[in-house]
N, C-alpha and C positions, 0 to 999 in steps of 0.2 A: 930511237925506239921509238920514243912518244910521237916525236914528229911525224915518223913513219907510218904510225896505227893512225894519227888523226890526219894525214893525206888520204889512207886509206878511206876510210869513213866519209871521208869529203867528196872521193871520186865515186864511193857507193850511192852516196844519196843522190849524187848527180847523174847517175843509171838510172836509179831507181825514176827519177823525176822524169828523164827522157823518157821512158817505158809509159811511164802515166800519161805524158803531154802526147805521145803517139798513140797510146789507145786508152784515152779516157772511159770514164762508165758514162754512159750516152742516155739522158732521160731526155722522151720526147711528150712536150708536154702538152696538150694538145686542147683548144676549148674553141667556143662556139662564137663569142662576142668580139668587140673590137680593142684595138690594142688600149685606146685611151676611155679605159672603164675601171671600174674598180677593180674588176676581175682581172682585167687585162693587165694595169699597174702592178697589180699585187702578183703573179707570173713573173712579169719583167723583174720587180723587187726580188722573187726569189731565186730567178736567175742571177744576177750579181750578186748575193750573197753567198749561193750556193758554189758556183765557177770561184771567188776570191776565196774563202774560207776553207776550201779543198785544194787551193792552190794546183788547180789545174787538171786533177784526177777525177771531176766530175766536169760534164759539158750538158748546160741544160738547153735543148731547142724548142721554141715556142711557135707553135702552130695556132694563130688565131683566126677567128671569122669561119670556120668550118673550114680551113683548108684541106684537113684532112677527113675531117667526117661529120657528118651532121647527128644531130641530136638521137636520134634513133641508133645510129650507127656505133656513136663514141664509146657507148660502156662494152660491148660485145668487144669492139677493139682493144679495150684495157683488158679484157679477160683472157683474151688470145694471145697479148702481149705484144700485139703490133703498136701500141702506144704504152709508156709507163706511168703519164701522170693525166689526170683530169682535174676539172673544179665544174662538174656538172650541178645544176640546181637541185636540189635535195628532192625536189616533186620527181625526178626521174628514176628513182630507186623502188619506186611503187611498182610500177611494170617489172622490173628484176626482182618482186618477191619480196621487199621489205618495206610494207605497205604502211609501216608506223610512220614511216618518213614523210608522206603526205599530211600527216596532223600538223606540218609547218605551213600548209596551204589552208588550213583554215581560215575565212574570215574574220579579221578583227580578232584572231588570239593573242597577238602581240601586242599591250597597248603601249608599249614604248622600248626601248631599244638597251635600257636597263636588265628588261623582263626576258628580253631576248638573248642578251648576254649572259644571263643568271642559267639558262637553257643550256644554249650551244657549250657553255664553258664547264657547266657543272656535272653531274651524274647523267643528267637526263641525256645529255650528249655523246656524252662515253658510252653507255648502253646501247647508243645506235649503233655507232659506229662498230661495236661488237658484232652486232647482227649483220654486217658487209664481209666478214672474213669467212666465213661458209660459201661465200660467191666468188674467193679470191682475192677479194680486195681488202686493203688497209686504209683505214681514215686518218688523216693526217690533222687535219685543220677546218673550222669553220670561216667562210668569208660571207661577210655582209655585201648586197647590193642595195638594201634598202627597202622602203616601203613603195607598194605598188598605186600606179594612177590610173584612170581607164582613159582610151580616148576613140572616138568616133568621130561619124559623119554627120549627128547630129548631137544636140547637149543630151547629157545623161546627167538628170538631176535626182528623180525619182526612182524606182523602179519599174512602173510603168511606161518609162522612158524605152527600155530596154528590150520590150516586146518585138519578138520577130526577129532582133537584129542576129547576125552572125559573126560569132565571136570568135577570134585566135586565142586557144589556152594552149597551157604544154600537156604532157599527156598525165593527168593526173583525175583519178576517180572523184575528187574531193574538190577540183577546180570544175570540173564539168556539173556536179553538183550545185553549185557555187551559180553558173550562170543560168543554169535549168533554173534557178530558186528566184532568180532577177525578171526570168522571164525571156531570157536570150538563146540561140542555139550557139552552143558550144563546136568551135572546130579544132581540134588537132592539128597543128602545123609545125614542121621543124621552124626554128627562129631563123635562118637564113633566107626562107620563102616567105618572110610576112611581108615586105614591102612589096614585092610584085603581086602578093594576093590581094593587098588593100588598093594598091595600083589599079587592077583590073575588075576590082570589085566581088573577087570570090569571097571576101571575109569584109563586115562591115567595120572593123574596128579588134581592139585589143586591151589588156592589162598588162603592163610593165611598168618598170622603174626609171625614170626621165633619164639616166644614164642611156641606159639602152635605146630610146625610143630617138633622142638625138643623133647616136652612134651610126644607130641605121636609119635615119634620117624619114621615120616615119612619121614626123608632126609634117613632112612635105606632101601628104598624102592624106592625112585627119584633119578635120577642120576643128576639133572641138577636144580638149582636154580636160577632165576633172579630175580634182585635187582631191582625190576619195582617202587616199590611205590605207585604202580596208584590209589590202592584203601585204603578204612579206614575201621577196626573193631574196635566197641564199643560197651559199653553193656549199658542197663538201669537196675538200682537194682529198683526192685519193690516187693510190698508187697500186700496181699490180702488187700482190701481197708475196709472189713467189720470186718477182725480182727484187722487191725491198729486203725479205728476208735473206735473199742470196748474196747481196752487197756485204764489205767488210764493216763490222760490228763499229767503228772508228768513224766508218763513212756515215751510216747512218746517223748517229750522235751529233756529226756535224751539220748532216742536213734536216735534222729534227730541229737543231736551235736555229737553222737559217728560215726554215718554215714558220716557225714561232716567231721571228723577228717580222717576217714577210705578213704575216697573218696580222701584227699590230699596224704596221702599215697600212694594208689593205683595210682595215675595219677603220682606221682613224680616217682615211679619206673618203670615205663610202659617200657620208651626208655631203659635206663640201661639193664632191663631184655632182650628185643630184641637184644640188642647188644649182650649182652650174648650167648645168644642162637646163633646166628649168629655166634661165635666164636666157639660155643662146635660143629655146624655143621661141621664148616671148619675144626676143629682138628680132628674131625671123619673120614675124607679122603673118607667120602661115596658120597659125593656133590659136584660137582663142580659148581663155581661161576661165573653166567653171570653178566658183568656191563654192561647196555646198555648208546651206544654214546646218543648225544642229539639228531640227527639226526633219529636214532632209535626211541627213545623216542617220539619224535614230530610223526613216523609215528604210534605209539600206540594213542597218542591221535586225531589223525586227524581220525584213525580207530572208536574210540569208541562216536565220538561229534553226530553223529546220536542217539545215547542212549538217552541224553538231549531231543530231540525234541518228538520221541517217547515216552518217559516218562513222559511230562511235565503234559499230561491231567490227569496221576495217581497218580503221586506225587505233583501236582500243579507247574505251572509255578511261581504264586506269592510265592511260598517257594524256590524255585531254585532261584529266583532272589534277595530274602534276603539274603539268603545263600551267593551268589554270591557278594552282596554289603558288607557284612562282611569282603571277600577278599580283596574288591578294598580299603575297608576303613582303614585295616591293614596295606596298602602299606606305 
């Protein structure tokens, strides 16, 4: 009797596994950068962990490099359920109506990675995720891309060098204000369109992290790179809330664990990826590096300081104060 029962359980288990193998939960994970970037590698790690730990009950399909949707399209696609998971830069939530996320775009707001972690992994990060739920979006994790540098076809050392330049930005009122404060003319462009825009002279330069600059070959059409570390690019890994809530509870728990470990991995490799990209850009010989003196960098800080006052009503003075408090506590 016991032997018969054991056999029945094994058969039933095999049948269940067979059903899941034939009809797994599909998670389409779309993003706009290359696989060989901190975000791209984080997505691949999540796929590996999710599929392994759910034993085939979940299949993650990754679509990098805007294969499915460009910057402006992907959030709407997520809300409509055309894709289930994204990792957009936090700047993209401003146009969605969650303007507080644009505080991440404030120039020089994060003096170090330690301060950044205190914000994203603490109460501030959770409170910002909560604001997405009314939009049908569930926040799962924050992934780093690192600190930004400036590129252009002329040397950018002091704010006067920016005068009249057309510089690409993401759609963010804060980034718009930052570029105007420096004397440039901001141009909102999808990430996938930047290379061609630089090649044809539609824009003169941009800001981004070294890993994005290298993998998109931006350095091939930009003569100068200023090591400014003036801003930060980070991503929020998000999922369609209705889809997430509709999954079996045990699957959600497994995926939360997979995302936690993928996040540790993605954030741990961010600096190394950017350092490697800088070495590769330098080795190409196509782009000249500019290192700012303290006096030059102070000029940048002074020039963009009005952005804080101008944007306080948009992103919230209280939030700015909270982030700056985390910076003070870390010292």
